[in-house]
C-alpha positions as CSV (number, residue, x, y, z in Angstrom):
1,M,-0.3,-0.2,-0.1
2,H,1.4,3.5,-0.6
3,G,-0.1,7.4,-0.3
4,T,0.5,10.0,-2.9
5,V,1.5,13.2,-1.0
6,V,-1.3,16.1,-1.0
7,S,0.4,18.2,1.0
8,A,2.8,19.1,3.4
9,T,2.7,21.7,5.6
10,W,4.7,23.3,9.1
11,V,1.9,23.2,11.9
12,T,4.8,24.1,14.9
13,P,8.8,24.3,14.3
14,A,9.1,20.8,14.7
15,M,6.3,19.1,13.2
16,V,4.7,18.7,9.7
17,R,1.6,17.3,8.4
18,V,1.5,15.1,5.2
19,V,-1.9,14.5,3.9
20,L,-1.8,11.5,1.8
21,G,-4.4,10.5,-1.2
22,G,-4.5,8.3,-4.2
23,D,-5.2,4.9,-5.7
24,G,-2.7,3.4,-3.8
25,L,-4.5,4.0,-0.5
26,S,-7.6,2.1,-1.7
27,G,-8.3,-0.8,0.4
28,F,-7.1,1.3,3.9
29,E,-9.7,0.6,7.0
30,M,-9.8,2.6,10.1
31,P,-9.8,-0.2,13.1
32,D,-12.4,1.3,15.8
33,C,-9.9,3.1,17.8
34,T,-8.1,6.2,17.8
35,D,-4.2,5.4,18.6
36,A,-4.5,3.5,14.7
37,Y,-0.6,3.5,13.5
38,V,0.5,3.0,10.1
39,N,4.0,1.2,9.5
40,L,6.4,3.3,6.8
41,A,9.0,2.0,4.8
42,I,11.6,4.9,3.8
43,A,13.6,4.2,1.1
44,P,17.2,4.9,1.4
45,E,18.2,7.9,-0.5
46,G,19.8,6.1,-3.8
47,A,17.9,3.6,-3.5
48,P,17.6,1.0,-6.8
49,Y,14.4,0.3,-6.7
50,G,10.9,2.3,-7.6
51,P,9.2,4.3,-5.0
52,V,6.6,1.6,-4.9
53,F,7.9,-1.3,-3.4
54,E,6.9,-4.2,-1.3
55,P,9.4,-4.4,1.7
56,K,9.8,-7.9,2.0
57,Q,10.5,-7.8,-1.8
58,V,13.5,-5.6,-0.7
59,R,15.1,-7.4,2.1
60,D,14.8,-10.6,-0.1
61,E,16.4,-8.8,-3.5
62,H,18.7,-6.3,-2.1
63,D,21.6,-5.8,0.4
64,A,20.7,-4.5,3.9
65,Q,22.5,-1.1,2.7
66,W,19.4,-1.0,0.7
67,W,16.7,-1.9,2.8
68,P,13.7,0.8,4.0
69,A,13.9,2.2,7.5
70,R,10.7,0.9,8.9
71,R,9.1,3.7,11.5
72,R,5.7,3.5,13.4
73,Y,3.8,6.7,12.7
74,T,0.1,7.4,14.4
75,V,-2.9,7.9,12.0
76,R,-4.1,11.3,13.0
77,A,-7.0,11.4,10.4
78,W,-8.5,9.2,7.4
79,D,-11.7,10.8,6.2
80,G,-11.9,7.9,3.5
81,E,-9.9,9.4,1.0
82,R,-7.0,10.7,2.7
83,L,-4.2,10.2,5.3
84,T,-2.9,12.9,7.5
85,I,0.1,11.6,9.5
86,D,1.9,14.6,11.8
87,F,6.1,13.8,11.9
88,V,7.9,14.9,14.9
89,V,11.0,16.6,12.8
90,H,14.4,16.8,15.0
91,G,16.7,18.0,12.1
92,D,18.5,15.9,10.1
93,L,17.4,13.1,12.9
94,G,15.2,9.8,11.7
95,A,14.6,8.1,8.5
96,A,10.8,9.3,8.5
97,G,11.6,13.2,10.0
98,R,14.1,13.8,7.6
99,W,11.5,12.4,4.7
100,A,8.5,15.1,6.1
101,A,10.8,17.9,6.2
102,S,11.6,18.0,2.5
103,A,8.0,15.7,1.1
104,A,6.4,17.9,-1.4
105,P,3.0,17.1,-3.9
106,G,3.7,13.5,-5.6
107,D,5.9,12.2,-3.3
108,V,5.1,8.3,-2.5
109,L,4.7,7.1,1.1
110,V,5.2,3.2,1.3
111,L,2.8,1.7,4.4
112,E,1.2,-1.1,5.6
113,G,-1.4,-1.3,8.5
114,P,-3.5,-0.1,10.1
115,G,-3.2,-1.5,13.4
116,A,-4.4,0.0,17.2
117,G,-5.4,-0.6,20.0
118,Y,-6.7,2.2,22.0
119,K,-10.2,4.5,22.3
120,P,-11.4,6.5,25.6
121,D,-13.6,4.0,27.3
122,P,-17.3,6.0,27.3
123,T,-18.2,4.1,30.1
124,A,-15.1,5.6,32.7
125,D,-15.9,8.7,34.6
126,W,-13.5,10.7,33.4
127,H,-10.0,10.4,31.1
128,L,-6.7,10.5,31.7
129,M,-4.1,11.8,28.2
130,V,-0.5,12.1,29.0
131,G,2.3,12.7,26.7
132,D,4.9,14.6,24.7
133,E,5.1,15.5,21.4
134,S,5.2,11.9,19.6
135,A,2.0,11.3,21.3
136,L,0.6,14.5,20.4
137,P,-1.3,13.1,17.4
138,A,-3.1,10.1,18.6
139,I,-4.2,12.2,22.3
140,A,-5.8,14.9,19.6
141,A,-7.4,12.0,17.4
142,S,-8.3,10.7,21.2
143,L,-9.7,13.8,22.4
144,E,-12.6,13.9,19.4
145,A,-13.7,10.7,20.6
146,V,-14.7,11.5,24.4
147,P,-18.0,11.4,25.3
148,A,-20.2,14.9,25.6
149,A,-19.1,16.9,28.6
150,R,-17.0,13.9,30.5
151,P,-13.9,15.1,32.3
152,V,-11.1,14.9,30.4
153,V,-7.1,16.0,32.0
154,V,-4.4,16.3,29.3
155,R,-1.3,17.0,30.0
156,L,1.2,17.3,27.4
157,V,5.1,18.7,27.4
158,C,6.8,20.7,24.5
159,D,9.7,22.8,23.5
160,D,7.8,26.3,24.3
161,A,4.2,27.8,23.2
162,E,5.5,28.0,19.6
163,H,4.5,23.7,19.7
164,E,1.2,23.8,21.0
165,L,-1.4,22.8,18.8
166,P,-5.2,23.9,18.9
167,L,-6.9,21.1,20.8
168,T,-10.6,20.3,20.6
169,T,-12.8,17.5,22.3
170,P,-16.7,17.5,23.4
171,G,-15.3,16.5,26.1
172,D,-15.0,19.1,29.8
173,L,-11.1,19.9,28.8
174,D,-8.6,20.3,31.1
175,L,-5.8,21.3,29.2
176,Q,-2.1,22.0,30.6
177,W,1.0,22.7,28.3
178,L,4.2,21.6,30.3
179,H,7.4,24.0,28.0
180,R,10.7,22.2,28.5
181,A,12.3,25.7,27.8
182,G,13.5,27.4,31.5
183,D,12.5,24.1,33.5
184,D,15.3,22.8,35.5
185,D,14.2,19.2,35.3
186,P,12.4,19.3,31.7
187,A,12.4,15.4,32.2
188,T,10.0,15.2,35.0
189,L,7.6,17.9,34.0
190,L,4.9,15.7,33.3
191,L,5.3,13.3,36.3
192,R,5.5,16.2,38.6
193,S,2.1,17.8,36.8
194,L,0.3,14.0,37.9
195,E,1.8,14.8,41.5
196,A,0.0,17.6,42.3
197,L,-3.3,17.1,39.8
198,D,-6.4,16.9,42.1
199,A,-8.1,14.1,39.9
200,P,-11.8,14.3,39.3
201,A,-13.9,11.8,41.2
202,G,-14.9,7.7,39.7
203,R,-12.9,5.7,37.7
204,A,-10.4,7.4,35.1
205,H,-9.3,5.9,31.5
206,A,-5.6,6.6,30.6
207,F,-3.8,7.0,27.9
208,V,0.4,7.2,29.1
209,H,2.4,7.3,26.1
210,G,5.8,9.5,25.3
211,E,9.6,9.2,26.4
212,A,10.5,5.3,27.8
213,E,12.3,6.6,31.5
214,E,8.7,9.8,32.1
215,V,6.4,7.1,30.8
216,R,8.2,4.5,33.2
217,G,8.1,6.9,36.1
218,L,4.1,8.1,35.2
219,R,2.6,4.4,35.2
220,K,4.2,3.4,38.2
221,H,2.7,6.6,39.9
222,L,-0.6,6.3,38.4
223,L,-0.7,2.2,39.3
224,V,1.0,2.5,42.8
225,D,0.2,6.2,44.2
226,R,-3.2,6.8,42.3
227,G,-4.4,3.2,42.6
228,L,-5.6,3.2,38.3
229,G,-6.0,-0.5,37.6
230,R,-3.8,-2.2,34.4
231,A,-6.6,-2.3,32.4
232,D,-7.6,0.9,32.8
233,M,-4.3,2.2,31.1
234,S,-2.9,2.2,27.4
235,C,0.7,3.2,28.1
236,S,3.9,2.7,26.2
237,P,7.4,4.1,25.8
238,Y,7.3,5.5,22.1
239,W,11.1,6.5,22.2
240,R,14.1,6.6,24.6
241,R,15.9,9.7,25.1
242,T,19.7,9.4,23.5
243,M,18.7,6.4,21.1
244,T,18.2,6.2,17.8
245,D,15.2,4.2,16.9
246,E,17.1,1.5,15.9
247,A,19.3,1.4,18.8
248,W,15.8,1.9,20.9
249,R,14.1,-1.0,19.6
250,A,16.9,-3.5,20.1
251,V,16.4,-3.1,24.0
252,K,12.6,-2.1,24.1
253,S,11.2,-5.4,24.9
254,D,14.1,-5.5,28.0
255,F,13.3,-1.6,29.1
256,V,9.2,-2.7,28.6
257,A,10.0,-6.1,30.9
258,A,11.4,-3.9,33.5
259,M,9.2,-1.5,33.6
260,E,6.4,-3.8,34.4
261,A,8.6,-5.6,36.7
262,D,8.2,-2.0,38.9
263,V,4.6,-2.7,39.8
264,P,4.1,-6.6,40.4
265,A,0.9,-8.1,39.3
266,V,-1.3,-8.7,42.4
C-alpha cells in the first residue's frame, strides 16, 4: 500500500503534517480506535528500486544497505480518501523526520497497516491523556472521541508555546501545556504535573505514551500512588532519550519487562 503526498505543512517549528491520497490507499480501513498507526517503509537515498515497492521483496532481493527504514506513526485522521500523519522533526535525525521535512506533492510513501489498541472508554467517569510531541497525534484524535461533557485531563510537554497545537473535544477539557524551556528538570515535568493533580472523582481511563523513562515514572505513579487499574491504562514508551530508533527497538522489550517489574501484578 502507498500514498501520494497531497500536501506537507509545518504546523509547529518541529512538526510537519503530511496529507496522503491516491489510488494506492484503496482498501485502507480504520479500526474502531483512536490510536491507529501505520508502519512506514522509507527507502534510503539512491535506492535501486522505484518509489512503490514491497518491503519484504526489497529485503529478499537487495543488500541490507538498501533496505527501507521502518517506522511506526499514528494516523492523525482518515476521511475515506485522504490520510493525515503528523511527523515530529528533529533536524537531520531520523529517517521519517528527514523524509517529512522535504516532502512535496507527488512524493510517494509506502506503508502497511493500520493497527491499533486504544479508544476512550465511554463508560469511564473521566479520562487522562499524558504525553509529549510523539503522543500528540493520538491524543488529539482521542480527544475527539471523548463523550460530551465528560471530564478529560490532558497534560502535554513540549519545548515552548510555539510548539503547542489547538485541541478540541466534546468533553470537559482540563488542558495544561508544560514547557521544557526554562525548566530546571524538564524530564520530570509530566510526573510533577500528575503528582499535583486534583483528579476528578470516579474511574479513570488513561492514555500515557511518550519518552521511555518519563512513561516509566508516570506508569508507576498512576498504578501505585493513584491506584489506577492496569486494564484502565494504555501505556507505551514510544522512544528513549539519547537513543536512535534502531537502538531503542533493540532494547525495548527488555525495558518494557523492567517497567512491568516496577509494579508486579497482584
